[in-house]
C-alpha positions as CSV (number, residue, x, y, z in Angstrom):
1,M,60.8,5.8,83.9
2,H,57.3,4.2,81.8
3,A,55.3,6.8,80.3
4,A,52.7,5.9,82.1
5,A,54.3,6.0,85.2
6,L,55.9,9.4,84.2
7,V,52.2,11.0,84.1
8,L,51.1,8.9,87.7
9,A,54.2,10.8,88.8
10,L,53.5,14.1,87.6
11,L,49.8,14.0,89.1
12,A,50.9,12.5,92.8
13,P,52.0,16.3,93.6
14,L,48.0,17.1,93.5
15,A,47.2,15.0,96.8
16,A,46.5,17.6,99.7
17,P,47.1,17.0,103.0
18,P,43.9,15.8,104.9
19,E,41.7,18.4,105.7
20,G,38.3,19.6,106.4
21,K,35.3,18.6,108.9
22,E,36.7,16.4,111.7
23,S,35.2,12.7,112.2
24,G,32.1,13.8,114.2
25,S,30.7,17.0,113.2
26,G,29.2,16.3,109.4
27,P,30.9,14.7,105.9
28,R,34.9,15.4,105.6
29,T,36.1,18.2,102.9
30,G,38.7,19.3,101.4
31,D,41.4,16.7,99.7
32,F,41.8,13.5,102.1
33,K,43.5,10.1,102.1
34,D,41.5,6.8,104.3
35,Q,39.5,3.8,104.3
36,Y,36.2,3.1,104.4
37,R,35.0,0.2,107.2
38,D,31.1,-1.1,106.4
39,P,30.0,-1.2,110.2
40,A,27.4,-3.8,108.9
41,G,30.2,-6.4,107.5
42,S,33.2,-6.3,105.9
43,A,33.5,-4.3,102.5
44,S,36.3,-1.9,103.3
45,M,37.6,0.1,100.4
46,R,41.7,2.8,101.0
47,Y,40.3,5.8,99.5
48,R,41.3,9.6,98.1
49,L,38.7,12.3,98.5
50,R,37.9,15.8,97.2
51,A,35.1,16.8,97.7
52,P,33.8,21.0,98.3
53,S,35.0,22.8,101.3
54,K,30.8,23.8,101.3
55,L,28.6,21.0,100.5
56,P,25.2,22.4,99.9
57,E,21.8,21.4,101.6
58,R,20.0,19.5,99.1
59,P,21.4,16.8,96.7
60,R,23.2,18.9,94.6
61,L,26.6,17.3,93.5
62,G,28.1,15.4,91.1
63,L,30.2,12.0,91.4
64,I,33.0,10.8,90.0
65,V,34.2,7.5,90.7
66,C,37.9,7.0,90.1
67,F,39.6,3.8,89.2
68,H,43.4,3.2,89.0
69,G,45.4,0.7,86.5
70,L,48.0,-1.7,87.3
71,N,50.0,-1.3,90.0
72,G,47.7,1.8,90.9
73,N,46.5,3.3,94.2
74,E,44.0,5.5,94.9
75,D,46.0,8.4,93.7
76,S,45.9,7.5,90.5
77,I,43.6,8.3,88.7
78,T,41.3,10.3,91.5
79,G,44.5,13.1,90.7
80,F,43.8,12.9,87.1
81,A,40.3,13.6,87.7
82,I,41.1,16.5,90.2
83,E,43.3,18.6,88.0
84,M,40.4,18.3,85.4
85,A,37.4,19.7,86.7
86,S,39.4,21.5,88.4
87,R,41.2,23.3,85.0
88,N,37.6,23.2,83.6
89,G,36.0,24.8,86.7
90,L,33.5,22.6,88.0
91,A,35.6,20.3,90.9
92,D,33.1,22.4,93.5
93,E,30.5,21.1,91.6
94,Y,31.5,17.3,92.4
95,V,32.8,14.7,94.7
96,I,36.2,12.8,93.2
97,A,36.9,9.6,95.1
98,G,39.6,7.0,93.5
99,G,39.2,3.5,95.3
100,K,42.0,1.1,96.3
101,S,41.8,-2.0,94.9
102,K,42.3,-5.3,97.0
103,D,44.9,-7.3,94.9
104,N,47.3,-5.4,92.4
105,G,44.3,-4.6,90.4
106,W,40.9,-4.6,89.7
107,A,39.1,-8.2,89.8
108,E,35.2,-9.3,90.0
109,S,35.8,-10.0,93.4
110,D,36.1,-5.9,94.5
111,D,32.6,-5.9,93.4
112,A,30.6,-5.8,96.8
113,D,33.2,-4.1,98.4
114,L,33.0,-0.8,95.7
115,L,28.9,-0.9,96.1
116,A,29.3,-0.6,99.3
117,W,31.8,2.2,99.2
118,I,29.8,4.1,96.5
119,A,27.1,3.9,98.4
120,W,27.8,5.5,101.0
121,L,29.4,8.2,99.3
122,K,25.8,8.8,98.1
123,K,24.6,8.6,101.7
124,T,27.5,10.6,103.2
125,Y,27.5,13.4,100.1
126,P,24.9,15.4,98.9
127,I,25.3,14.2,96.1
128,D,22.9,13.6,92.9
129,P,21.6,10.0,92.4
130,R,21.4,11.1,88.0
131,R,25.1,12.2,88.1
132,V,27.9,9.5,88.8
133,H,30.5,9.1,86.7
134,F,32.8,6.3,86.3
135,V,36.2,7.0,84.9
136,G,39.3,4.8,84.9
137,M,42.6,3.1,82.7
138,S,44.2,0.5,82.0
139,N,42.7,-2.2,84.2
140,G,40.7,0.6,85.9
141,G,39.1,1.1,81.9
142,W,38.0,-2.4,82.3
143,M,36.9,-2.6,85.5
144,V,34.8,0.4,84.7
145,N,33.6,-1.3,81.2
146,R,32.7,-4.7,82.6
147,F,31.0,-2.9,86.9
148,G,30.0,-0.1,84.4
149,W,27.6,-2.1,82.1
150,K,27.0,-4.4,84.6
151,H,25.7,-1.7,87.2
152,Q,24.0,0.4,84.5
153,G,21.0,1.5,87.1
154,Q,23.7,3.6,88.7
155,V,26.0,5.5,86.6
156,A,25.6,7.5,84.1
157,T,28.9,7.4,82.1
158,V,31.2,5.9,81.5
159,T,35.1,7.2,80.9
160,A,38.0,4.1,80.3
161,Y,41.4,5.1,79.0
162,C,43.3,2.3,77.2
163,A,40.6,-0.6,78.4
164,P,41.4,-3.7,77.2
165,E,38.8,-5.4,76.2
166,A,35.6,-6.5,78.2
167,A,32.2,-8.1,77.0
168,L,29.5,-5.8,77.2
169,S,26.8,-8.4,77.3
170,G,24.1,-9.7,80.4
171,A,21.6,-7.5,82.0
172,S,22.4,-4.6,84.1
173,D,21.6,-3.6,88.1
174,G,18.0,-3.0,87.0
175,K,18.0,-0.7,90.0
176,A,16.8,2.1,87.4
177,G,13.2,2.3,86.5
178,S,14.3,0.6,82.8
179,R,12.0,2.7,80.9
180,P,11.3,1.6,77.7
181,G,12.7,3.2,74.6
182,P,16.2,2.9,72.5
183,P,18.9,2.0,74.6
184,A,20.7,6.1,73.1
185,E,17.4,7.6,75.0
186,T,17.1,5.3,77.5
187,K,21.1,3.4,79.1
188,S,24.3,4.9,80.5
189,E,26.8,6.8,77.7
190,W,30.5,5.8,77.3
191,Y,33.7,7.8,76.3
192,L,36.7,5.6,75.1
193,I,40.3,6.8,74.6
194,H,43.1,5.1,72.9
195,G,46.7,4.8,72.0
196,D,47.1,3.1,68.4
197,A,51.2,3.4,69.9
198,D,49.9,1.8,72.5
199,D,52.4,-1.6,73.1
200,V,50.6,-2.5,76.8
201,V,46.7,-3.0,75.9
202,R,46.2,-2.9,72.1
203,V,43.9,-0.1,71.0
204,D,42.4,-3.2,68.9
205,A,40.6,-3.5,72.3
206,S,38.7,-0.2,72.4
207,R,37.4,-0.4,68.8
208,V,36.0,-3.7,69.8
209,I,34.0,-2.1,72.6
210,A,33.2,0.6,71.1
211,K,31.9,-2.1,68.2
212,Q,29.8,-3.4,70.6
213,L,28.7,-0.1,71.7
214,R,27.6,1.3,68.1
215,A,26.0,-2.3,67.3
216,K,23.7,-2.2,70.8
217,G,22.8,1.2,69.7
218,Y,24.7,2.8,72.7
219,R,25.6,6.3,72.6
220,Y,29.5,6.9,73.1
221,I,32.7,9.0,72.0
222,Y,35.8,7.4,71.0
223,R,39.1,8.9,70.6
224,E,41.5,7.2,69.1
225,I,45.2,9.1,69.0
226,V,47.6,7.8,66.2
227,G,51.0,7.9,68.6
228,G,49.5,7.9,71.8
229,T,51.3,5.4,74.0
230,H,49.7,3.5,77.0
231,G,50.2,6.5,79.3
232,D,50.6,9.8,77.5
233,I,47.6,9.6,76.1
234,L,46.4,11.1,80.0
235,G,48.1,14.3,78.8
236,N,45.7,15.5,76.1
237,R,44.3,18.0,77.6
238,D,42.3,18.7,74.9
239,V,40.5,15.1,75.0
240,S,40.7,15.2,79.2
241,D,38.3,19.0,78.4
242,D,36.3,17.1,76.4
243,V,35.7,14.3,79.1
244,M,35.2,16.5,81.7
245,R,32.1,18.6,79.1
246,F,31.0,15.2,78.0
247,I,30.5,14.4,82.6
248,H,29.2,17.4,83.4
249,A,26.5,17.8,80.1
250,T,24.7,14.1,81.0
251,R,22.4,13.1,83.0
252,H,21.2,9.4,84.3
253,K,18.6,8.5,82.4
254,D,16.2,6.4,83.7
255,I,17.0,7.4,87.8
256,P,13.4,9.0,88.6
257,L,13.4,12.6,90.3
258,T,12.3,12.7,93.8
259,K,8.7,14.1,94.3
260,E,9.3,17.0,95.6
261,E,11.6,17.9,92.5
262,Q,8.9,16.7,89.8
263,A,6.8,19.5,91.5
264,E,9.7,21.8,91.3
265,I,9.9,21.0,87.6
266,A,5.8,21.2,86.9
267,S,6.2,24.3,88.5
268,L,8.8,25.4,86.5
269,Q,7.2,24.6,83.5
270,G,4.5,26.3,84.0
271,K,6.8,29.4,84.6
272,A,9.0,29.3,81.7
273,K,5.8,29.7,79.1
274,S,5.3,32.6,80.2
275,A,8.8,34.2,81.6
276,K,10.0,37.4,80.9
277,P,13.6,37.9,79.8
278,E,14.5,39.2,84.1
279,E,12.9,35.6,85.6
280,A,14.3,33.3,82.6
281,P,17.7,32.8,84.4
282,A,16.8,31.4,87.3
283,I,14.2,29.3,85.9
284,L,16.8,27.9,83.8
285,A,19.6,27.4,85.4
286,E,17.3,25.1,87.9
287,A,16.6,23.4,84.8
288,Q,20.0,22.9,83.8
289,R,21.2,21.5,86.7
290,V,18.7,19.3,86.4
291,G,19.4,18.3,83.4
292,G,18.8,15.5,81.1
293,A,14.7,14.6,80.1
294,P,13.3,15.8,83.7
295,G,14.8,19.6,82.6
296,A,14.3,19.1,78.8
297,R,10.4,19.6,80.6
298,V,11.1,23.4,81.2
299,I,13.4,24.0,78.8
300,Q,11.0,23.4,76.1
301,A,8.3,25.5,77.3
302,A,11.3,28.1,77.8
303,L,11.2,27.8,73.7
304,A,8.0,28.2,73.0
305,N,7.8,31.4,74.8
306,P,7.7,34.0,72.3
307,D,9.5,36.5,73.5
308,P,13.0,35.6,71.9
309,A,15.4,36.2,74.6
310,V,13.8,33.7,76.8
311,K,14.1,31.0,74.0
312,K,17.9,32.9,73.2
313,L,18.9,32.4,77.0
314,A,16.8,28.5,76.9
315,L,19.6,27.6,73.9
316,E,22.3,29.0,75.5
317,T,22.3,26.2,78.2
318,C,22.2,23.1,75.4
319,R,25.8,24.5,75.4
320,T,26.4,22.3,78.5
321,T,24.0,20.8,79.1
322,A,22.6,17.7,77.6
323,Y,18.5,17.3,77.3
324,G,17.8,14.5,75.0
325,R,16.4,14.2,71.6
326,D,13.4,16.2,71.6
327,V,14.6,19.5,72.7
328,L,17.3,19.0,70.2
329,L,14.1,18.2,67.5
330,A,12.8,21.4,69.1
331,T,15.4,23.7,68.6
332,I,16.3,22.3,65.1
333,K,12.8,24.1,64.2
334,L,14.3,27.5,65.4
335,L,16.2,27.3,62.7
336,R,13.5,29.4,61.0
337,D,12.5,31.4,63.9
338,K,12.3,35.3,62.5
339,S,14.7,36.3,65.1
340,E,18.5,35.8,63.5
341,D,19.4,36.3,67.5
342,V,17.2,32.6,67.9
343,K,18.9,30.9,64.9
344,A,22.6,31.4,65.9
345,A,21.4,30.6,69.5
346,A,20.1,26.9,68.2
347,Y,23.2,26.4,65.6
348,G,25.1,27.1,68.9
349,A,23.0,24.2,70.5
350,I,22.9,22.3,67.5
351,A,27.0,22.4,67.5
352,A,27.2,21.0,70.7
353,A,25.0,18.1,70.2
354,S,27.0,17.5,67.3
355,V,30.0,17.3,69.3
356,L,28.3,14.5,71.4
357,R,27.5,12.4,68.4
358,Y,23.8,13.2,68.0
359,P,22.9,12.5,64.3
360,E,20.1,14.9,63.7
361,A,22.4,17.6,64.8
362,Q,25.2,16.6,62.7
363,D,22.8,16.0,60.0
364,A,21.4,19.3,60.3
365,L,24.2,21.4,59.9
366,V,25.2,18.9,57.1
367,R,22.6,19.8,55.6
368,T,22.6,23.9,55.6
369,A,25.8,23.9,55.1
370,R,26.0,21.6,51.4
371,N,22.7,24.6,50.6
372,K,23.7,26.7,48.6
373,K,21.0,29.1,48.6
374,A,21.3,29.4,52.8
375,P,22.7,32.6,54.1
376,L,26.2,33.2,54.0
377,A,26.4,34.0,58.0
378,E,24.7,30.6,58.6
379,R,26.5,28.6,56.6
380,K,29.9,29.7,57.8
381,L,27.7,29.5,61.4
382,V,28.4,25.5,60.3
383,I,31.4,25.6,59.2
384,D,32.5,26.8,63.1
385,G,30.6,23.8,64.4
386,L,31.3,20.9,62.0
387,A,35.0,21.9,62.6
388,R,34.4,21.4,66.6
389,T,32.1,18.3,65.7
390,V,35.7,16.4,64.1
391,K,38.1,18.5,66.0
392,L,38.6,15.3,67.9
393,Q,38.6,12.7,65.0
394,F,41.4,14.3,63.5
395,L,43.7,12.8,66.2
396,G,42.7,9.5,64.3
397,N,39.7,8.1,64.6
398,Y,37.6,9.3,61.7
399,E,33.9,7.9,62.8
400,D,32.0,10.8,61.1
401,K,31.9,10.5,57.7
402,A,29.6,13.4,56.9
403,P,31.0,16.1,59.1
404,I,34.5,15.6,57.1
405,W,33.3,14.9,53.9
406,T,31.9,18.0,54.0
407,L,34.1,20.2,55.4
408,V,36.6,18.4,52.7
409,L,33.8,19.0,50.0
410,L,33.4,23.0,50.8
411,L,36.9,23.7,49.5
412,D,35.7,23.2,46.6
413,D,32.4,25.8,46.9
414,A,31.4,28.4,44.9
415,D,31.3,31.2,47.5
416,A,34.7,32.1,48.1
417,S,34.6,33.4,51.9
418,V,32.7,29.5,52.5
419,R,35.7,28.4,50.7
420,Q,37.7,30.2,53.1
421,E,36.3,29.6,56.6
422,A,36.4,25.9,55.3
423,F,39.8,25.9,55.2
424,S,40.8,27.9,57.8
425,Q,39.2,24.8,59.9
426,L,41.1,22.6,58.2
427,E,44.2,23.5,58.1
428,K,44.7,23.7,61.9
429,L,43.5,19.8,61.9
430,V,46.1,18.3,59.1
431,K,49.7,19.0,58.2
432,D,49.7,18.8,54.4
433,T,47.2,21.0,53.1
434,F,48.1,19.6,49.2
435,G,49.3,23.0,47.9
436,Y,45.3,24.1,48.1
437,K,44.2,28.5,48.8
438,P,40.8,29.3,48.7
439,D,41.7,32.0,46.6
440,L,42.5,30.0,43.4
441,P,40.3,30.0,40.0
442,A,38.7,26.1,40.1
443,K,41.1,25.0,37.7
444,E,43.9,25.5,39.5
445,R,42.0,24.3,42.5
446,K,41.3,21.0,40.7
447,S,44.6,19.0,41.5
448,A,44.8,20.4,45.0
449,M,40.8,19.1,45.2
450,A,41.5,15.3,44.1
451,K,44.1,15.0,46.5
452,W,41.9,16.0,49.8
453,T,39.1,14.3,48.2
454,A,41.3,11.1,47.7
455,W,42.3,11.4,51.5
456,V,39.1,12.1,53.3
457,A,38.0,8.8,51.0
458,T,41.4,7.0,52.1
459,K,40.2,8.0,56.5
460,C,36.5,8.1,55.7
461,G,35.2,5.7,52.9
462,P,33.2,6.3,49.6
463,F,31.5,9.7,49.8
464,E,27.8,9.4,50.5
465,Q,25.8,11.4,49.0
466,P,22.8,12.1,52.1
467,A,18.8,10.9,51.7
468,R,16.1,13.5,50.6
469,K,13.7,14.7,53.5
């Protein structure tokens, strides 16, 4: 059996028999299959859907729309996404739905049916329009790249597994407010995954898409898996868990809140400035649910609260929710806070942003790691953050050069405990450690260090000294 077929066969048992509410008694819940037919037109879509058994009264759920590969069906990627969300304890925060293309694979001729079906999903279920995400594989990956680019006004993130090349060009639908600003702060975000041993869709296809996104200034993550084939990359749980964290952290950057939500955020912002530690969790939980730039207003107010405990609670929400660049810059300033608890929480928040490839976060971690005058405890904290940043890049795409170079250079740090901390992270990520031992004197480390630096130069290119600030 082909590897892709084997993965899909393993996912097929995840399908459940129809259950939940009967037609006419409200939105159907549970895990079921059905067919959507547009009563006002000709659009239709065969689909599989999983919805929480208890639906919120207000639009609070995210929506993950799944796109199968060639010769697949509504089960193919939907089962994968349900399992991914369930494994991470997040399934009941999303409606997860996968459609079936008209023919064996997705094409532009499916666009009208998809738009009608997605509109029906958002109307039928209590979906937060700022939390809509596309996930596709192979032909479905091509579709989410093309369709997602065209309809950025509706989608917060696009995740494409082993996708054929798609031209990311032309204007999007413009359905959101088209807020001015750089694409990194105003447009949809991408997550790309490809195996370099894929003999169905060559890995160069995803490399080209990543290059397009980089040139256009978009936020994206690209995981290239050495030895990964067309089907087995779906089985990499480290990557799929990271995809789920990425989806769950990200909100659409341009869809405005409702007037009611805007009023709630304004009220919470005022409360956060002077909230007591026992009052803060409820305030911050709502800010975290909203996320993005609107939620950021509440978080920034909490970071200005004089109580260190409130600051710490606000920073802890940044580990799982992205609020954008302004909150990150405010967090970096808190690295000079008097409270050690606040500083530790700030490093945790910066590490989370670094994994999402915010350059300001990566730069902050690198600078502390390289600062020999920085407190030892802080240098060790950032080594952990740097390791989290690059862990999945060691699968085969060494794109964030400064964090990787920094970990290697710390193997020759004057402080033995720093060397040990850096090595303890790197030895988990590489097969050959070149005979390096952190407790050896500098002269005896020289040969191993030469091999390490040659290795990292091969993967990342030459070392670039960071600019002074």
